[in-house]
C-alpha positions in Angstrom: 0.0 0.0 0.0 3.0 2.3 0.4 4.7 1.2 -2.8 7.2 -1.0 -0.8 5.8 -4.3 -1.8 8.7 -4.8 -4.3 11.3 -4.6 -1.5 12.3 -7.7 0.3 13.5 -8.0 3.9 16.2 -10.3 2.5 18.0 -7.3 0.9 19.9 -4.5 2.6 17.7 -1.9 1.1 14.6 -3.8 2.1 15.7 -4.1 5.7 16.7 -0.5 5.8 13.2 0.6 4.6 11.5 -1.6 7.2 13.8 -0.3 10.0 13.1 3.3 8.9 9.3 2.7 8.9 9.5 1.2 12.4 11.7 4.0 13.6 9.3 6.6 12.2 6.6 5.1 14.5 8.9 5.2 17.5 9.8 8.8 16.7 6.2 9.8 16.5 5.5 8.3 19.9 8.6 10.1 21.3 7.4 13.4 20.0 4.0 12.9 21.5 5.6 12.0 24.8 7.8 15.1 24.7 4.8 17.3 24.1 2.6 15.7 26.8 5.2 15.1 29.5 8.3 17.2 28.5 10.5 14.1 28.8 13.3 13.9 26.2 14.1 10.3 26.9 12.0 9.0 24.0 13.5 11.6 21.6 17.0 10.6 22.6 16.2 7.0 22.0 14.7 7.8 18.6 17.8 9.8 17.7 20.0 6.9 18.6 17.9 4.6 16.6 18.1 6.8 13.5 21.9 7.0 14.0 22.1 3.2 14.1 20.0 2.9 10.9 22.3 5.4 9.2 25.4 3.5 10.1 23.7 0.2 9.1 22.8 1.7 5.7 26.3 2.8 5.0 28.0 -0.4 6.2 25.6 -2.6 4.1 26.0 -0.4 1.1 22.3 0.5 0.8 23.1 4.3 1.2 26.4 4.5 -0.7 24.9 4.8 -4.1 22.5 7.6 -3.2 25.3 9.4 -1.3 27.6 9.1 -4.3 24.9 10.4 -6.6 24.1 13.3 -4.3 27.8 14.3 -3.9 28.3 14.1 -7.7 25.3 16.3 -8.3 26.6 18.9 -5.8 30.1 19.0 -7.2 29.5 18.6 -10.9 26.5 20.2 -12.7 24.3 17.9 -14.7 24.6 18.0 -18.4 24.2 15.8 -21.5 24.8 12.1 -21.6 28.4 12.8 -22.8 30.2 14.6 -20.0 32.4 17.5 -20.9 35.5 18.9 -19.2 33.5 22.0 -18.2 31.3 19.9 -16.0 34.3 19.2 -13.7 35.3 22.8 -13.2 34.2 22.7 -9.5 36.5 19.8 -8.8 39.3 21.4 -10.7 38.9 24.4 -8.5 39.5 22.2 -5.5 42.7 21.0 -7.1 43.8 24.6 -7.8 43.3 25.4 -4.1 45.4 22.4 -3.1 42.5 20.4 -1.8 43.5 17.4 -3.8 42.1 14.8 -1.3 38.6 16.4 -1.6 39.0 16.5 -5.4 39.9 12.8 -5.6 36.8 12.0 -3.4 34.6 14.1 -5.7 35.9 12.4 -8.8 35.2 9.0 -7.2 31.7 10.1 -6.4 31.2 11.2 -10.0 32.5 7.8 -11.3 30.1 6.0 -9.0 27.2 8.1 -10.1 27.7 8.3 -13.8 28.7 5.2 -15.8 29.4 7.3 -19.0 31.9 9.7 -17.5 35.3 9.1 -18.9 36.6 12.5 -18.0 36.4 11.8 -14.3 38.3 8.5 -14.8 41.1 10.3 -16.7 41.3 13.2 -14.2 41.3 11.0 -11.2 44.0 8.9 -12.7 46.2 11.9 -13.4 45.5 13.4 -9.9 46.3 10.1 -8.2 49.6 9.7 -10.0 50.9 13.2 -10.1 49.6 14.8 -6.9 48.6 12.0 -4.4 51.1 9.4 -5.5 48.3 6.9 -4.8 49.0 4.4 -7.5 46.3 1.9 -6.4 43.8 4.7 -6.9 45.3 5.5 -10.3 44.9 1.8 -11.2 41.3 1.9 -10.1 40.7 4.9 -12.3 42.3 3.2 -15.3 40.2 0.1 -14.8 37.0 2.1 -14.5 37.9 4.0 -17.7 38.4 0.8 -19.5 35.0 -0.5 -18.4 33.1 2.5 -19.7 35.1 3.5 -22.8 32.8 3.3 -25.9 35.3 1.8 -28.3 38.0 -0.8 -28.3 40.8 1.7 -29.1 40.1 3.7 -25.9 39.5 0.6 -23.8 42.9 -0.6 -24.9 44.4 2.7 -24.0 43.1 2.5 -20.5 44.3 -1.1 -20.2 47.8 -0.1 -21.3 47.8 2.7 -18.7 46.9 0.1 -16.0 49.8 -2.1 -17.1 52.2 0.9 -17.0 51.0 1.8 -13.5 51.7 -1.7 -12.3 55.1 -1.8 -13.9 56.4 1.7 -13.4 54.6 3.1 -10.4 53.8 0.1 -8.3 56.9 -1.8 -9.4 54.9 -4.9 -9.3 56.0 -7.2 -12.1 53.5 -9.9 -11.3 50.5 -7.6 -11.7 52.1 -6.0 -14.8 52.3 -9.5 -16.3 48.6 -10.1 -15.5 47.6 -6.8 -17.1 49.7 -7.5 -20.3 48.3 -11.0 -20.6 44.8 -9.6 -20.3 45.5 -6.9 -22.9 46.8 -9.4 -25.5 43.8 -11.7 -24.8 41.2 -8.9 -24.9 42.6 -6.7 -27.7 44.5 -9.1 -30.1 44.5 -6.6 -32.9 46.2 -3.9 -30.8 48.8 -2.2 -33.1 51.8 -2.8 -30.8 50.9 -6.4 -29.9 54.4 -7.7 -30.9 56.1 -5.2 -28.7 53.8 -6.1 -25.8 54.5 -9.8 -26.2 58.2 -9.0 -26.1 57.8 -6.9 -23.0 55.7 -9.7 -21.4 58.4 -12.2 -22.1 61.0 -9.9 -20.5 58.9 -9.3 -17.5 58.2 -13.0 -17.0 61.9 -13.8 -17.2 62.8 -11.1 -14.6 59.9 -11.9 -12.4 60.6 -15.6 -12.1 64.3 -15.2 -11.9 63.8 -12.9 -8.9 61.7 -15.5 -7.0 
């Protein structure tokens, strides 16, 4: 009757909704008690209950998507289905003011909220490598860019970037080998396939000699 019949208590979102409905009833009783008796005990209990529900929703992931979409909407104005660099001016302003940690968080929120946004992936990767020296974050951005790139050429470009991060930044030969193998399997027609095979052989030789 409230449009909740499609939600199941077996899911995190379903449980969150049911908890919220129950807590709404508790809150109503607490407010009535406050008005009639002046006691704030019920209100305090209700506030604690809402705090627990909020923590539960974040931990279970039921609120992370909405929070990410809200943060992305606040930091980047909405536009067409194909994002432009201008849409990220607010985040670039954070970078210009030296608030690179906040900018990285904002780019991650945009990535979570918009599956078409390649610019956020590119900018986050650049920021992570050049400013934060957070190479795991740069690798995440490269993988996200590969997932959402519209054509094989751009997907391969992001995949090559991921391999370079593993090899040059993380200094992790094993992960670089995995990335190169995946590139050759996923993009067999990549123009520099022969060079990549040679590099893969060299990496494998060095990696297994060092073990």
